[in-house]
Backbone as JSON Lines, residues from 0, in Angstrom:
{"i":0,"aa":"M","n":[4.34,-35.74,-76.63],"ca":[4.94,-36.93,-76.09],"c":[3.96,-37.62,-75.16]}
{"i":1,"aa":"N","n":[3.97,-38.9,-75.21],"ca":[3.12,-39.67,-74.32],"c":[3.87,-40.0,-73.05]}
{"i":2,"aa":"T","n":[3.12,-40.06,-71.97],"ca":[3.7,-40.46,-70.69],"c":[3.31,-41.9,-70.45]}
{"i":3,"aa":"K","n":[4.28,-42.73,-70.14],"ca":[4.02,-44.14,-69.84],"c":[4.1,-44.32,-68.33]}
{"i":4,"aa":"W","n":[3.05,-44.86,-67.76],"ca":[2.96,-45.04,-66.31],"c":[3.07,-46.51,-65.97]}
{"i":5,"aa":"H","n":[3.69,-46.8,-64.82],"ca":[3.59,-48.14,-64.26],"c":[3.79,-48.08,-62.74]}
{"i":6,"aa":"C","n":[3.35,-49.12,-62.09],"ca":[3.39,-49.2,-60.64],"c":[4.09,-50.52,-60.29]}
{"i":7,"aa":"E","n":[5.01,-50.48,-59.34],"ca":[5.73,-51.71,-58.98],"c":[5.94,-51.75,-57.47]}
{"i":8,"aa":"R","n":[6.1,-52.95,-56.95],"ca":[6.4,-53.13,-55.54],"c":[7.81,-52.61,-55.26]}
{"i":9,"aa":"H","n":[7.96,-51.9,-54.13],"ca":[9.27,-51.34,-53.81],"c":[9.38,-51.16,-52.3]}
{"i":10,"aa":"E","n":[10.33,-51.81,-51.69],"ca":[10.62,-51.68,-50.26],"c":[9.37,-51.71,-49.38]}
{"i":11,"aa":"G","n":[8.55,-52.71,-49.56],"ca":[7.36,-52.87,-48.73],"c":[6.22,-51.94,-49.08]}
{"i":12,"aa":"G","n":[6.34,-51.2,-50.14],"ca":[5.28,-50.29,-50.56],"c":[5.14,-50.33,-52.07]}
{"i":13,"aa":"W","n":[4.77,-49.22,-52.63],"ca":[4.59,-49.13,-54.07],"c":[5.39,-47.97,-54.63]}
{"i":14,"aa":"L","n":[5.92,-48.15,-55.82],"ca":[6.62,-47.09,-56.53],"c":[5.8,-46.78,-57.79]}
{"i":15,"aa":"I","n":[5.32,-45.57,-57.87],"ca":[4.57,-45.13,-59.04],"c":[5.56,-44.4,-59.93]}
{"i":16,"aa":"V","n":[5.69,-44.84,-61.18],"ca":[6.71,-44.31,-62.08],"c":[6.06,-43.81,-63.36]}
{"i":17,"aa":"A","n":[6.47,-42.63,-63.79],"ca":[6.05,-42.08,-65.08],"c":[7.31,-41.91,-65.92]}
{"i":18,"aa":"D","n":[7.26,-42.37,-67.14],"ca":[8.38,-42.22,-68.07],"c":[7.94,-41.22,-69.12]}
{"i":19,"aa":"W","n":[8.58,-40.04,-69.13],"ca":[8.23,-38.99,-70.08],"c":[9.5,-38.52,-70.76]}
{"i":20,"aa":"D","n":[9.53,-38.58,-72.06],"ca":[10.65,-38.07,-72.85],"c":[11.99,-38.68,-72.4]}
{"i":21,"aa":"G","n":[11.96,-39.97,-72.04],"ca":[13.18,-40.65,-71.62],"c":[13.6,-40.34,-70.2]}
{"i":22,"aa":"K","n":[12.84,-39.51,-69.48],"ca":[13.13,-39.17,-68.09],"c":[12.13,-39.91,-67.2]}
{"i":23,"aa":"K","n":[12.59,-40.36,-66.05],"ca":[11.71,-41.06,-65.13],"c":[11.38,-40.16,-63.94]}
{"i":24,"aa":"F","n":[10.1,-40.09,-63.62],"ca":[9.59,-39.37,-62.46],"c":[8.89,-40.4,-61.6]}
{"i":25,"aa":"A","n":[9.16,-40.39,-60.29],"ca":[8.58,-41.44,-59.45],"c":[8.21,-40.9,-58.07]}
{"i":26,"aa":"Q","n":[7.29,-41.6,-57.44],"ca":[6.93,-41.3,-56.06],"c":[6.74,-42.63,-55.34]}
{"i":27,"aa":"H","n":[7.34,-42.72,-54.15],"ca":[7.25,-43.94,-53.36],"c":[6.12,-43.8,-52.34]}
{"i":28,"aa":"L","n":[5.22,-44.77,-52.33],"ca":[4.16,-44.82,-51.32],"c":[4.48,-45.97,-50.38]}
{"i":29,"aa":"K","n":[4.67,-45.66,-49.12],"ca":[4.98,-46.71,-48.14],"c":[3.72,-47.5,-47.84]}
{"i":30,"aa":"A","n":[3.91,-48.75,-47.46],"ca":[2.77,-49.62,-47.17],"c":[1.87,-49.04,-46.09]}
{"i":31,"aa":"D","n":[2.46,-48.45,-45.04],"ca":[1.64,-47.91,-43.95],"c":[0.82,-46.7,-44.41]}
{"i":32,"aa":"Q","n":[1.3,-45.96,-45.42],"ca":[0.51,-44.86,-45.96],"c":[-0.79,-45.39,-46.57]}
{"i":33,"aa":"M","n":[-0.68,-46.49,-47.27],"ca":[-1.86,-47.06,-47.94],"c":[-2.8,-47.7,-46.91]}
{"i":34,"aa":"K","n":[-2.23,-48.34,-45.89],"ca":[-3.06,-49.03,-44.89],"c":[-3.81,-48.06,-44.0]}
{"i":35,"aa":"T","n":[-3.14,-46.97,-43.59],"ca":[-3.75,-46.05,-42.63],"c":[-4.58,-44.96,-43.32]}
{"i":36,"aa":"A","n":[-4.48,-44.86,-44.63],"ca":[-5.23,-43.83,-45.34],"c":[-6.72,-44.13,-45.28]}
{"i":37,"aa":"H","n":[-7.51,-43.11,-45.06],"ca":[-8.96,-43.26,-45.05],"c":[-9.45,-43.67,-46.44]}
{"i":38,"aa":"E","n":[-8.83,-43.11,-47.44],"ca":[-9.15,-43.42,-48.84],"c":[-7.85,-43.78,-49.56]}
{"i":39,"aa":"P","n":[-7.47,-45.06,-49.63],"ca":[-6.21,-45.42,-50.3],"c":[-6.14,-44.95,-51.75]}
{"i":40,"aa":"G","n":[-7.26,-44.94,-52.43],"ca":[-7.28,-44.45,-53.82],"c":[-6.87,-43.0,-53.91]}
{"i":41,"aa":"F","n":[-7.27,-42.19,-52.91],"ca":[-6.92,-40.78,-52.89],"c":[-5.41,-40.61,-52.77]}
{"i":42,"aa":"V","n":[-4.77,-41.42,-51.91],"ca":[-3.32,-41.36,-51.74],"c":[-2.64,-41.68,-53.06]}
{"i":43,"aa":"F","n":[-3.11,-42.71,-53.73],"ca":[-2.54,-43.1,-55.02],"c":[-2.67,-41.97,-56.04]}
{"i":44,"aa":"W","n":[-3.88,-41.44,-56.19],"ca":[-4.1,-40.39,-57.2],"c":[-3.42,-39.08,-56.83]}
{"i":45,"aa":"S","n":[-3.22,-38.83,-55.54],"ca":[-2.44,-37.65,-55.12],"c":[-1.0,-37.78,-55.59]}
{"i":46,"aa":"A","n":[-0.46,-38.99,-55.48],"ca":[0.91,-39.24,-55.94],"c":[1.0,-39.04,-57.45]}
{"i":47,"aa":"V","n":[-0.01,-39.55,-58.18],"ca":[-0.04,-39.38,-59.64],"c":[-0.11,-37.89,-59.98]}
{"i":48,"aa":"G","n":[-0.93,-37.13,-59.25],"ca":[-1.03,-35.68,-59.48],"c":[0.28,-34.98,-59.21]}
{"i":49,"aa":"S","n":[0.96,-35.4,-58.16],"ca":[2.25,-34.8,-57.81],"c":[3.28,-35.04,-58.92]}
{"i":50,"aa":"I","n":[3.31,-36.25,-59.45],"ca":[4.23,-36.57,-60.54],"c":[3.86,-35.77,-61.79]}
{"i":51,"aa":"S","n":[2.57,-35.66,-62.08],"ca":[2.12,-34.9,-63.26],"c":[2.54,-33.44,-63.17]}
{"i":52,"aa":"R","n":[2.43,-32.85,-61.96],"ca":[2.86,-31.45,-61.79],"c":[4.37,-31.32,-61.99]}
{"i":53,"aa":"A","n":[5.13,-32.31,-61.52],"ca":[6.59,-32.28,-61.71],"c":[6.93,-32.35,-63.2]}
{"i":54,"aa":"I","n":[6.23,-33.18,-63.94],"ca":[6.47,-33.29,-65.38],"c":[6.13,-31.97,-66.07]}
{"i":55,"aa":"S","n":[5.0,-31.36,-65.68],"ca":[4.6,-30.08,-66.28],"c":[5.64,-28.99,-66.01]}
{"i":56,"aa":"A","n":[6.15,-28.94,-64.79],"ca":[7.17,-27.94,-64.44],"c":[8.44,-28.19,-65.24]}
{"i":57,"aa":"Y","n":[8.84,-29.44,-65.35],"ca":[10.04,-29.8,-66.11],"c":[9.86,-29.41,-67.58]}
{"i":58,"aa":"R","n":[8.7,-29.73,-68.13],"ca":[8.41,-29.41,-69.53],"c":[8.44,-27.9,-69.76]}
{"i":59,"aa":"A","n":[7.82,-27.13,-68.88],"ca":[7.78,-25.67,-69.03],"c":[9.2,-25.09,-68.97]}
{"i":60,"aa":"L","n":[10.01,-25.59,-68.05],"ca":[11.38,-25.11,-67.92],"c":[12.16,-25.34,-69.21]}
{"i":61,"aa":"H","n":[12.05,-26.55,-69.76],"ca":[12.82,-26.87,-70.95],"c":[12.24,-26.24,-72.21]}
{"i":62,"aa":"E","n":[10.94,-26.01,-72.26],"ca":[10.36,-25.31,-73.42],"c":[10.85,-23.87,-73.43]}
{"i":63,"aa":"N","n":[10.93,-23.24,-72.25],"ca":[11.43,-21.87,-72.18],"c":[12.88,-21.8,-72.62]}
{"i":64,"aa":"Q","n":[13.68,-22.79,-72.23],"ca":[15.08,-22.79,-72.64],"c":[15.2,-22.89,-74.14]}
{"i":65,"aa":"R","n":[14.3,-23.64,-74.77],"ca":[14.38,-23.8,-76.22],"c":[13.9,-22.56,-76.96]}
{"i":66,"aa":"K","n":[13.06,-21.74,-76.33],"ca":[12.48,-20.59,-77.01],"c":[13.31,-19.32,-76.88]}
{"i":67,"aa":"L","n":[14.07,-19.18,-75.84],"ca":[14.75,-17.92,-75.55],"c":[16.18,-17.91,-76.08]}
{"i":68,"aa":"F","n":[16.33,-18.14,-77.39],"ca":[17.65,-18.23,-77.99],"c":[18.44,-16.94,-77.85]}
{"i":69,"aa":"G","n":[17.81,-15.8,-78.1],"ca":[18.51,-14.51,-78.03],"c":[19.01,-14.21,-76.63]}
{"i":70,"aa":"L","n":[18.17,-14.49,-75.64],"ca":[18.57,-14.26,-74.25],"c":[19.73,-15.17,-73.87]}
{"i":71,"aa":"R","n":[19.64,-16.43,-74.26],"ca":[20.73,-17.36,-73.93],"c":[22.04,-16.93,-74.58]}
{"i":72,"aa":"K","n":[21.98,-16.46,-75.84],"ca":[23.18,-16.01,-76.54],"c":[23.78,-14.79,-75.83]}
{"i":73,"aa":"H","n":[22.91,-13.86,-75.42],"ca":[23.36,-12.66,-74.72],"c":[23.98,-13.03,-73.37]}
{"i":74,"aa":"L","n":[23.35,-13.95,-72.62],"ca":[23.9,-14.38,-71.34],"c":[25.25,-15.06,-71.52]}
{"i":75,"aa":"D","n":[25.36,-15.91,-72.54],"ca":[26.64,-16.57,-72.81],"c":[27.74,-15.55,-73.07]}
{"i":76,"aa":"K","n":[27.4,-14.49,-73.82],"ca":[28.38,-13.44,-74.12],"c":[28.8,-12.72,-72.84]}
{"i":77,"aa":"L","n":[27.82,-12.38,-71.99],"ca":[28.15,-11.71,-70.73],"c":[29.02,-12.6,-69.84]}
{"i":78,"aa":"L","n":[28.67,-13.88,-69.74],"ca":[29.44,-14.8,-68.89],"c":[30.87,-14.97,-69.41]}
{"i":79,"aa":"S","n":[31.05,-14.89,-70.71],"ca":[32.4,-15.03,-71.27],"c":[33.23,-13.76,-71.08]}
{"i":80,"aa":"T","n":[32.58,-12.65,-70.71],"ca":[33.31,-11.39,-70.51],"c":[33.48,-11.03,-69.04]}
{"i":81,"aa":"G","n":[33.29,-12.02,-68.14],"ca":[33.56,-11.75,-66.73],"c":[32.36,-11.74,-65.81]}
{"i":82,"aa":"W","n":[31.16,-11.72,-66.34],"ca":[29.99,-11.8,-65.47],"c":[29.95,-13.21,-64.9]}
{"i":83,"aa":"R","n":[29.33,-13.37,-63.7],"ca":[29.2,-14.7,-63.09],"c":[27.77,-14.89,-62.59]}
{"i":84,"aa":"V","n":[27.35,-16.13,-62.48],"ca":[26.02,-16.44,-61.95],"c":[26.08,-16.28,-60.44]}
{"i":85,"aa":"S","n":[25.21,-15.42,-59.89],"ca":[25.21,-15.2,-58.44],"c":[24.06,-15.91,-57.74]}
{"i":86,"aa":"C","n":[23.0,-16.23,-58.45],"ca":[21.92,-17.06,-57.91],"c":[21.17,-17.67,-59.09]}
{"i":87,"aa":"R","n":[20.46,-18.76,-58.83],"ca":[19.86,-19.51,-59.93],"c":[18.34,-19.42,-60.0]}
{"i":88,"aa":"D","n":[17.65,-19.07,-58.94],"ca":[16.19,-19.04,-59.0],"c":[15.66,-17.82,-58.29]}
{"i":89,"aa":"P","n":[15.44,-16.72,-58.95],"ca":[15.6,-16.51,-60.39],"c":[17.07,-16.36,-60.76]}
{"i":90,"aa":"L","n":[17.35,-16.53,-62.04],"ca":[18.73,-16.43,-62.51],"c":[19.21,-14.99,-62.36]}
{"i":91,"aa":"C","n":[20.33,-14.82,-61.63],"ca":[20.96,-13.51,-61.43],"c":[22.41,-13.62,-61.85]}
{"i":92,"aa":"I","n":[22.92,-12.58,-62.49],"ca":[24.33,-12.53,-62.85],"c":[24.91,-11.24,-62.29]}
{"i":93,"aa":"A","n":[26.21,-11.23,-62.04],"ca":[26.85,-10.06,-61.46],"c":[28.24,-9.88,-62.02]}
{"i":94,"aa":"C","n":[28.69,-8.62,-62.04],"ca":[30.04,-8.29,-62.46],"c":[30.41,-6.96,-61.79]}
{"i":95,"aa":"G","n":[31.4,-7.02,-60.91],"ca":[31.77,-5.8,-60.19],"c":[30.61,-5.33,-59.34]}
{"i":96,"aa":"G","n":[30.24,-4.08,-59.47],"ca":[29.11,-3.53,-58.72],"c":[27.79,-3.63,-59.45]}
{"i":97,"aa":"R","n":[27.77,-4.3,-60.58],"ca":[26.54,-4.4,-61.39],"c":[25.92,-5.79,-61.22]}
{"i":98,"aa":"S","n":[24.61,-5.84,-61.3],"ca":[23.93,-7.13,-61.28],"c":[22.69,-7.05,-62.16]}
{"i":99,"aa":"A","n":[22.25,-8.2,-62.62],"ca":[21.07,-8.26,-63.48],"c":[20.33,-9.56,-63.17]}
{"i":100,"aa":"T","n":[19.01,-9.52,-63.35],"ca":[18.15,-10.66,-63.06],"c":[17.31,-10.97,-64.28]}
{"i":101,"aa":"V","n":[17.12,-12.26,-64.56],"ca":[16.22,-12.67,-65.64],"c":[14.81,-12.75,-65.07]}
{"i":102,"aa":"V","n":[13.92,-11.93,-65.62],"ca":[12.52,-11.9,-65.18],"c":[11.64,-12.09,-66.41]}
{"i":103,"aa":"E","n":[10.92,-13.2,-66.45],"ca":[9.99,-13.51,-67.54],"c":[10.62,-13.3,-68.92]}
{"i":104,"aa":"G","n":[11.83,-13.83,-69.08],"ca":[12.49,-13.8,-70.38],"c":[13.24,-12.52,-70.69]}
{"i":105,"aa":"M","n":[13.3,-11.59,-69.73],"ca":[14.02,-10.33,-69.95],"c":[15.16,-10.23,-68.93]}
{"i":106,"aa":"L","n":[16.27,-9.67,-69.36],"ca":[17.4,-9.42,-68.47],"c":[17.29,-7.99,-67.97]}
{"i":107,"aa":"I","n":[17.07,-7.84,-66.68],"ca":[16.87,-6.51,-66.09],"c":[18.06,-6.2,-65.2]}
{"i":108,"aa":"E","n":[18.77,-5.11,-65.54],"ca":[19.94,-4.73,-64.77],"c":[19.52,-3.89,-63.58]}
{"i":109,"aa":"Q","n":[20.16,-4.16,-62.44],"ca":[19.88,-3.41,-61.22],"c":[21.18,-2.77,-60.79]}
{"i":110,"aa":"Q","n":[21.21,-1.46,-60.84],"ca":[22.43,-0.75,-60.46],"c":[22.06,0.27,-59.4]}
{"i":111,"aa":"I","n":[22.59,0.09,-58.21],"ca":[22.31,0.98,-57.1],"c":[23.65,1.51,-56.63]}
{"i":112,"aa":"Q","n":[23.8,2.84,-56.59],"ca":[25.06,3.46,-56.2],"c":[25.46,3.04,-54.8]}
{"i":113,"aa":"G","n":[26.69,2.6,-54.62],"ca":[27.22,2.26,-53.31],"c":[26.79,0.9,-52.78]}
{"i":114,"aa":"L","n":[26.0,0.15,-53.55],"ca":[25.56,-1.16,-53.11],"c":[25.96,-2.21,-54.13]}
{"i":115,"aa":"R","n":[26.27,-3.4,-53.64],"ca":[26.59,-4.51,-54.52],"c":[25.69,-5.68,-54.12]}
{"i":116,"aa":"R","n":[25.08,-6.31,-55.1],"ca":[24.19,-7.44,-54.83],"c":[25.02,-8.7,-54.6]}
{"i":117,"aa":"V","n":[24.7,-9.4,-53.52],"ca":[25.33,-10.67,-53.19],"c":[24.19,-11.65,-52.96]}
{"i":118,"aa":"G","n":[23.9,-12.5,-53.96],"ca":[22.75,-13.4,-53.86],"c":[21.48,-12.6,-53.79]}
{"i":119,"aa":"D","n":[20.68,-12.81,-52.75],"ca":[19.43,-12.07,-52.58],"c":[19.6,-10.84,-51.7]}
{"i":120,"aa":"M","n":[20.84,-10.51,-51.32],"ca":[21.07,-9.39,-50.43],"c":[21.99,-8.37,-51.08]}
{"i":121,"aa":"Y","n":[22.03,-7.17,-50.51],"ca":[22.93,-6.13,-50.98],"c":[23.91,-5.8,-49.86]}
{"i":122,"aa":"E","n":[25.14,-5.45,-50.24],"ca":[26.09,-4.97,-49.25],"c":[26.67,-3.65,-49.72]}
{"i":123,"aa":"R","n":[27.01,-2.81,-48.76],"ca":[27.59,-1.51,-49.1],"c":[29.02,-1.7,-49.58]}
{"i":124,"aa":"V","n":[29.37,-0.99,-50.63],"ca":[30.71,-1.06,-51.18],"c":[31.55,0.02,-50.52]}
{"i":125,"aa":"G","n":[32.75,-0.36,-50.03],"ca":[33.67,0.61,-49.44],"c":[33.39,0.94,-47.98]}
{"i":126,"aa":"V","n":[32.55,0.18,-47.31],"ca":[32.25,0.43,-45.9],"c":[32.84,-0.72,-45.08]}
{"i":127,"aa":"S","n":[33.64,-0.4,-44.06],"ca":[34.2,-1.47,-43.24],"c":[33.17,-1.91,-42.21]}
{"i":128,"aa":"H","n":[33.18,-3.19,-41.89],"ca":[32.22,-3.73,-40.93],"c":[32.87,-3.99,-39.58]}
{"i":129,"aa":"G","n":[33.97,-3.31,-39.27],"ca":[34.73,-3.56,-38.05],"c":[34.38,-2.72,-36.95]}
């Protein structure tokens, strides 16, 4: 896919916009950023680089989603049987005292006796905190 770039005036500064795959990525440069910059061209190209990195990250995320059909099918099955998403980055799912994390395309279950994962933390099961 080709990326189409354009630059337009916006709120006293410039808006650099990239259109990739029907999605728009943009960065606003305020007028004072350009005036006070030692190298205005550097500020502009830094913004372009920032947008390019965002597009690359977006592309990688969606390419992985398209490739991991088996994992997605397995996760859908688990979610339909009572598992729930407990965190999103990295993707973690939990059910009762069990939890699992997606790591590089693999679902890794973490089961620790007497502990239950809550987000990025663990809590003891059956212990009062009073």
